[in-house]
N, C-alpha and C positions, 0 to 999 in steps of 0.2 A: 525409654524413661522420659517422663514429663517433668519439667521443672518450671520455675518462675523466677522472677528477678530476685526473690528472697532465697531461693535454693541454689542458684548457679553462680552467684557472685563469688569470685575467687577461684572458681573451678574452670579448667579447660576441658572441653569435650571434643571428641573426634569430629562430630558433625552437629550442627544446630539447625533446627527448623523453627521458624517464628511465624505466627499468625498476626498480621496487622489488622486489627478489628475495625469496627465502625467508627472509632474515634479518630482514625488516621485516614486522610484522603489526599487527593492531589487536585489542584486547581490549574487547569491548562491555560486560563487567561493570565494569571499572575506567574505561572510556572513555579509554584511553591507548594510545599506540603501544607495541608491544613490540619489543625488539631482541634477537636471538639471535646474538651474535658468532661462535659456533661454526659458523654457516651462512654467514658472510660470506666471499666468495671471495678478496678482496684481503687476505690475511693479512699481506702485507708492509706494507700501509698502516698497521698498528698494531703493528709490531714493537717500537717504543719503549714501548708500554704494558706489555710484559712486565717492565719494570724494577721494577714495584710488587711489594713483598714479599707482600702479601695478595691472594688470588684475587679477593675482592670488589672491591678497588680496581682491579685490572687489568681486570676485566670492565666496571666503570663507565667507565674510561678508553677501552676499546675501543668501548663504546656511544657515547660522546661523539664519538669519531673518525668513526664511521659516520654519526652525525647531522650532523656538520660537513661531511662529504663530500657528503651529500644536499643540504644547504643551499647549498653552493657551486654544485653542478650545477643546482639549480632556479632559481638567480638569473642564469644566463648568457643566457637568452633575452630579447631586447628586445621582440619582438612576441607571443610566446606560449610556452606550456609544455604538453606532453602527458605525462600520467603513466599508466603501466601498472603495476598491482600484480599480482604472482603469487599471493599469498595471498588466498583468498576473503573473509575478514573485512575486510581492508584495502580490497579492491576494492569491497565493498559500502559501507563507510564513505565512501570517496571519491565513489561514485555518489550517496549520500545527501546529501553536502555540495554536490555539483554541483546537484542538484535544489533544495535549499534556497536556494542562491545565485541560481538562475534565478527562483525565486519572489520573491526580494527585489530583483530587477532588477540583480544584480551581474554 
């Protein structure tokens, strides 16, 4: 079954798979996630963020909405979570984290 942030809120699922699209990436220089709201497909999801007068505030609000959506989706699975990253940097970072977790017995 395929769901979205709108259909899974409040529901727990056995397993969840999430695709992190082109709007989410990883910067190895700063060691931080990068968010590009202009590449986010669910523009209706942050229509309220446009109420901010300043562009910088609106972009920060949109980034927070994207992160909150990912957070909700990732917490829906009771038994497991599968993550697929479209961007190569983020994919590599997630793979590195997985290897490190396996080394530490997590």
